[in-house]
C-alpha positions as CSV (number, residue, x, y, z in Angstrom):
1,M,0.0,0.0,0.0
2,P,1.2,3.5,-0.8
3,Y,0.8,4.7,2.9
4,K,2.7,1.9,4.6
5,H,5.6,1.6,2.1
6,L,5.9,5.2,0.8
7,L,4.3,7.8,3.1
8,K,4.7,6.2,6.5
9,P,8.5,5.8,6.4
10,I,8.7,9.6,5.6
11,L,6.2,10.6,8.2
12,F,7.9,8.5,10.9
13,R,11.1,10.6,10.5
14,F,9.2,13.6,11.9
15,D,8.0,14.5,15.4
16,P,4.6,12.7,15.9
17,E,2.8,15.7,17.2
18,A,3.9,17.8,14.2
19,V,2.6,15.0,11.9
20,H,-0.6,15.0,13.8
21,D,-1.1,18.7,13.4
22,F,-0.3,18.4,9.7
23,F,-3.0,15.9,9.2
24,I,-5.5,17.9,11.2
25,A,-4.9,21.0,9.1
26,G,-4.9,19.0,5.8
27,G,-7.9,17.0,6.7
28,E,-9.8,20.1,7.7
29,K,-9.1,21.8,4.4
30,L,-10.0,18.7,2.4
31,G,-13.2,18.3,4.4
32,N,-14.3,21.9,3.6
33,L,-14.2,21.2,-0.1
34,A,-16.7,19.0,-2.0
35,L,-13.9,17.9,-4.3
36,G,-11.6,17.1,-1.4
37,R,-14.2,14.8,0.1
38,F,-14.9,13.2,-3.2
39,L,-11.3,12.4,-3.9
40,I,-10.7,10.9,-0.5
41,A,-13.9,8.9,-0.6
42,S,-13.2,7.5,-4.1
43,T,-10.1,5.8,-2.6
44,Y,-11.0,5.0,1.0
45,N,-14.8,5.0,1.5
46,Y,-16.8,1.8,2.1
47,K,-19.9,1.9,0.1
48,G,-21.7,-1.2,1.4
49,S,-24.7,-1.1,3.7
50,Q,-24.7,-4.6,5.2
51,I,-22.8,-3.6,8.4
52,A,-24.8,-0.6,9.2
53,K,-26.4,-0.8,12.7
54,D,-28.4,1.1,15.2
55,V,-27.1,1.5,18.8
56,D,-28.9,3.3,21.5
57,G,-31.1,5.1,18.9
58,L,-28.2,6.2,16.8
59,H,-27.6,5.0,13.3
60,Y,-24.0,4.0,12.4
61,R,-23.3,3.5,8.7
62,T,-20.3,1.4,9.8
63,P,-19.4,0.2,13.3
64,F,-16.0,1.9,13.2
65,L,-15.3,5.3,14.9
66,L,-12.3,7.5,15.4
67,A,-11.5,7.3,19.1
68,A,-11.2,10.4,21.3
69,G,-7.7,11.9,21.4
70,F,-7.1,12.6,17.8
71,D,-9.8,15.1,16.7
72,Y,-9.9,16.8,20.1
73,N,-10.9,20.2,18.7
74,A,-13.6,18.9,16.3
75,R,-11.9,19.9,13.1
76,L,-12.2,16.7,11.1
77,T,-16.0,16.1,11.1
78,N,-16.3,16.8,7.4
79,I,-13.6,14.5,6.1
80,L,-13.9,11.5,8.4
81,P,-17.0,10.0,6.7
82,S,-15.0,9.8,3.5
83,I,-12.7,7.1,4.9
84,G,-15.6,4.8,5.9
85,L,-16.0,5.7,9.5
86,G,-19.5,5.6,11.0
87,G,-18.7,8.3,13.6
88,E,-16.1,9.8,15.8
89,E,-15.6,10.7,19.4
90,I,-14.5,14.3,19.7
91,G,-12.3,15.5,22.6
92,S,-11.8,14.9,25.3
93,V,-13.2,18.4,25.9
94,T,-12.9,20.3,29.1
95,A,-14.6,23.2,30.8
96,R,-11.7,25.5,30.2
97,A,-9.2,25.6,27.3
98,C,-6.1,23.5,28.1
99,A,-2.7,23.8,26.6
100,G,-1.7,20.2,27.6
101,N,1.4,18.8,29.1
102,A,4.9,19.9,28.2
103,K,6.4,18.7,24.9
104,P,7.3,16.1,23.8
105,R,3.9,14.6,24.4
106,L,3.9,11.7,21.9
107,K,6.5,9.1,21.2
108,R,6.3,6.2,18.7
109,L,7.4,2.7,19.7
110,P,7.4,1.1,16.3
111,H,8.6,-2.4,17.2
112,S,5.8,-2.6,19.8
113,Q,3.2,-0.9,17.5
114,A,2.5,1.6,20.2
115,I,2.6,5.3,21.0
116,V,3.4,6.8,24.4
117,V,0.6,9.4,24.8
118,N,1.1,12.2,27.3
119,K,-1.0,15.0,25.7
120,G,-2.6,16.2,28.9
121,L,-6.1,16.8,27.5
122,R,-5.0,19.6,25.1
123,N,-8.2,21.2,23.7
124,D,-9.8,24.6,23.0
125,G,-12.4,24.3,25.8
126,V,-16.0,23.2,25.6
127,D,-17.6,26.5,24.6
128,T,-15.3,27.0,21.7
129,I,-15.8,23.5,20.5
130,I,-19.6,23.9,20.8
131,E,-19.5,26.9,18.5
132,R,-17.2,25.1,16.0
133,L,-19.5,22.2,15.8
134,K,-22.6,24.4,15.4
135,E,-20.8,26.3,12.6
136,T,-19.8,23.1,10.9
137,A,-23.4,21.9,11.0
138,R,-24.6,25.1,9.5
139,K,-22.2,24.9,6.6
140,N,-22.4,21.2,5.8
141,S,-25.7,19.4,5.8
142,T,-24.3,16.1,4.5
143,Q,-23.4,14.6,7.9
144,Q,-26.8,13.1,8.9
145,D,-25.2,9.6,8.5
146,F,-22.2,10.4,10.7
147,V,-22.4,10.1,14.5
148,K,-20.5,12.7,16.6
149,G,-19.9,11.6,20.2
150,I,-18.2,13.9,22.6
151,S,-15.8,12.8,25.3
152,I,-15.8,15.0,28.5
153,A,-13.0,15.2,30.9
154,R,-12.0,17.6,33.7
155,T,-9.6,20.4,32.9
156,N,-6.0,19.5,33.3
157,D,-5.0,22.3,35.7
158,N,-4.7,22.8,39.4
159,Q,-8.1,24.6,39.6
160,S,-9.9,21.2,39.1
161,V,-7.8,19.0,41.4
162,S,-10.2,18.8,44.3
163,I,-13.1,16.4,44.1
164,E,-15.7,19.2,44.4
165,A,-13.9,21.3,41.7
166,G,-13.5,18.3,39.5
167,I,-17.2,17.4,39.6
168,A,-18.1,21.1,38.9
169,D,-15.7,21.0,35.9
170,Y,-17.4,17.9,34.4
171,L,-20.8,19.3,35.2
172,Y,-20.1,22.6,33.4
173,S,-19.2,20.8,30.1
174,F,-22.0,18.3,30.4
175,R,-24.6,21.0,31.0
176,R,-23.3,23.3,28.2
177,L,-23.4,20.5,25.6
178,N,-26.9,19.5,26.6
179,E,-28.1,23.1,26.7
180,E,-26.8,23.6,23.1
181,K,-27.9,20.2,21.9
182,V,-24.5,19.5,20.5
183,G,-23.2,16.0,20.2
184,D,-25.1,12.7,19.5
185,Y,-23.7,10.9,22.6
186,Y,-21.5,11.8,25.5
187,T,-18.6,9.8,27.1
188,I,-17.5,10.7,30.6
189,N,-13.7,10.2,30.6
190,I,-12.7,9.1,34.1
191,S,-9.5,7.3,33.2
192,C,-7.1,9.8,31.6
193,P,-3.7,9.2,33.1
194,N,-2.3,12.5,31.9
195,A,-3.9,15.1,34.2
196,F,-3.3,16.9,37.4
197,G,-6.2,15.2,39.2
198,A,-5.1,11.7,37.9
199,E,-7.9,9.1,38.0
200,A,-9.8,10.0,41.2
201,F,-13.2,9.1,39.7
202,T,-12.2,5.5,39.2
203,D,-12.9,5.2,42.9
204,P,-16.5,3.8,43.0
205,K,-17.6,6.1,45.8
206,L,-16.3,9.2,43.9
207,L,-17.8,7.9,40.6
208,D,-21.1,7.7,42.4
209,Q,-20.8,11.3,43.5
210,L,-19.9,12.4,39.9
211,L,-22.8,10.5,38.3
212,S,-25.2,11.7,40.9
213,A,-24.3,15.3,40.0
214,L,-24.5,14.7,36.2
215,K,-27.9,13.0,36.6
216,K,-29.4,16.4,37.6
217,V,-28.7,17.7,34.1
218,P,-31.6,16.9,31.7
219,C,-30.0,14.7,29.0
220,A,-31.8,12.9,26.1
221,K,-28.5,11.5,24.6
222,P,-26.8,8.2,25.4
223,V,-24.1,8.5,28.0
224,Y,-21.1,6.2,28.4
225,I,-18.1,5.9,30.7
226,K,-14.5,5.7,29.4
227,M,-13.0,2.9,31.5
228,P,-9.4,2.2,32.6
229,I,-8.0,-1.1,31.4
230,N,-5.3,-1.7,34.1
231,L,-7.8,-2.6,36.9
232,A,-8.3,-6.2,38.2
233,W,-11.7,-7.5,37.3
234,A,-13.1,-7.2,40.8
235,D,-12.3,-3.5,40.9
236,F,-13.5,-3.0,37.3
237,H,-16.7,-4.7,38.3
238,E,-17.3,-2.3,41.2
239,L,-17.3,0.5,38.7
240,L,-19.7,-1.3,36.4
241,K,-22.1,-1.7,39.4
242,V,-22.1,2.1,39.9
243,I,-22.7,2.7,36.2
244,D,-25.5,0.2,36.2
245,L,-27.1,1.8,39.3
246,H,-27.2,5.2,37.6
247,G,-28.7,3.8,34.4
248,L,-26.1,4.9,32.0
249,Q,-26.2,3.2,28.6
250,G,-22.8,1.7,28.5
251,V,-19.0,1.8,28.6
252,V,-16.0,2.5,26.4
253,I,-13.4,-0.2,27.1
254,G,-11.0,1.4,27.4
255,N,-8.3,3.9,27.9
256,L,-4.5,3.9,27.6
257,N,-2.4,1.0,29.0
258,K,-0.2,2.2,31.9
259,D,1.7,-1.1,32.2
260,Y,4.9,-0.6,30.3
261,T,6.0,-4.2,30.8
262,S,3.3,-5.0,28.2
263,L,5.5,-3.7,25.4
264,K,6.5,-6.3,22.9
265,D,10.0,-4.8,22.6
266,Q,11.3,-3.9,26.1
267,T,14.2,-2.0,24.6
268,E,11.6,0.7,23.6
269,T,10.5,1.2,27.2
270,P,10.7,4.9,28.0
271,V,13.2,6.1,30.6
272,T,10.4,8.1,32.4
273,Y,6.9,6.7,33.0
274,E,4.6,9.5,31.9
275,G,1.2,9.1,30.2
276,G,0.1,5.8,28.8
277,L,0.5,3.4,25.9
278,S,-1.9,3.3,22.9
279,G,-1.9,0.7,20.2
280,A,-1.0,-3.0,20.5
281,P,-0.3,-3.1,24.2
282,C,-4.0,-2.3,24.8
283,Q,-5.3,-5.2,22.8
284,K,-5.3,-8.0,25.2
285,P,-6.4,-6.2,28.4
286,S,-9.2,-4.3,26.7
287,T,-10.5,-7.4,24.9
288,E,-10.6,-9.5,28.1
289,L,-12.5,-6.8,30.0
290,I,-15.0,-6.6,27.1
291,R,-15.5,-10.3,27.1
292,K,-16.0,-10.4,30.9
293,T,-18.4,-7.4,30.9
294,R,-20.5,-9.1,28.2
295,E,-20.5,-12.4,30.1
296,V,-21.6,-10.9,33.4
297,Y,-24.0,-8.2,32.1
298,G,-25.4,-9.7,29.0
299,S,-27.1,-7.0,26.9
300,R,-27.4,-4.5,29.7
301,F,-24.5,-2.3,28.5
302,T,-23.6,-1.0,25.1
303,I,-19.8,-1.8,24.8
304,I,-17.6,0.4,22.6
305,A,-14.3,-1.3,22.1
306,A,-11.1,0.9,22.1
307,G,-7.5,-0.2,22.2
308,G,-5.2,-2.3,20.1
309,V,-7.3,-2.4,16.9
310,M,-4.4,-2.7,14.5
311,S,-5.9,-5.1,11.9
312,P,-9.2,-6.5,10.6
313,A,-8.5,-9.6,12.8
314,D,-8.3,-7.4,15.9
315,A,-11.7,-5.9,15.0
316,L,-13.3,-9.4,14.6
317,E,-11.8,-10.4,18.0
318,K,-13.4,-7.3,19.7
319,I,-16.8,-8.1,18.1
320,A,-16.5,-11.8,19.1
321,A,-15.8,-10.7,22.7
322,G,-19.0,-8.6,22.7
323,A,-18.3,-5.2,21.3
324,D,-21.1,-3.2,19.7
325,L,-18.9,-0.6,18.1
326,I,-15.2,-0.2,17.6
327,Q,-13.0,2.9,18.0
328,L,-9.4,3.2,16.8
329,I,-6.6,5.7,16.3
330,T,-3.2,4.1,16.5
331,G,-4.1,1.4,13.9
332,L,-4.7,4.2,11.4
333,I,-1.3,5.8,12.2
334,Y,0.6,2.5,11.7
335,E,-1.6,1.0,8.9
336,G,-3.0,4.1,7.1
337,P,-6.6,5.3,6.4
338,G,-7.2,2.2,4.2
339,L,-7.5,0.1,7.4
340,V,-11.1,1.1,7.9
341,K,-12.2,0.0,4.5
342,K,-10.4,-3.3,5.0
343,M,-12.1,-3.8,8.3
344,C,-15.5,-3.1,6.8
345,W,-15.1,-5.6,4.1
346,V,-13.8,-8.3,6.4
347,V,-16.6,-7.8,8.9
348,A,-19.2,-7.7,6.1
349,S,-17.9,-11.1,4.8
350,N,-17.3,-12.7,8.1
351,T,-19.7,-15.0,9.9
352,V,-19.2,-13.1,13.2
353,R,-22.4,-11.3,13.9
354,L,-22.5,-7.8,15.2
355,P,-24.3,-7.5,18.5
356,K,-27.5,-5.5,18.6
């Protein structure tokens, strides 16, 4: 493929965040042009309909979504349908604009098919992103068949470190998005390892406090929780019990892997342990948690798989484990945008049946 053998070797010579910013700028420009969308779609789009599905009242043309963490400022919503994606998760967005952690914030580990991610929730803030999405919707009416979820986190600064301030931070973003009726679903990100307040709300008692506060906001959209993947099942299950109690629709399993011993090539292990690992190191732990959640809860939860989807076989494995939808980022970086189309064709022709 041209990407893997021609473009990728060039791109991997440059700083990964610079490459990311280049693709964001280029994708935004292409997406704003009908010709740009057509040219990308003519190469990468999946035109079949047999894998379309409805989940929690939302229609997905394909079960594949761009995961949160790439289009965190909602600049790619026009171009992403052209590569066969059925939706994306924007963000994570926070109550206040956030510059993110100090650079370098990304590092490729090619032998392990992983990326060290320490972005620190960099984003323009919920109010700016709301206005951007509203403006995009006004200018482009062709996105009815593309689902836009929004991931919500607490701002990565010392103002939101306390539990009370952290809840207020989440609450502000959640309320504003609902007031403006922006976003098709919401994911509450409680498991980002890159922030001042760490992962306080992975404590079941604190999660209960957070969800009790959010429940007071009128919301007609599906709400999910972005889960950690480094917890033992007993601890993970305690979080699921809280989520079940509050009636949320489901979970995203899951976030970055903080176990650096999971790297295939230990010579790539970073000197300092900051952030978490995306890509292949997430595959096994996320899949096992998906499988266990489906076994224990049956159809109670919608399960959105995220982590280690690097090939069509990985996608089939997530579906077989019980995933309703699949999110990815790192697989696209290592394999190129054609990966989505490949996954669509393999899922369409495979005997594995999509849940729901």
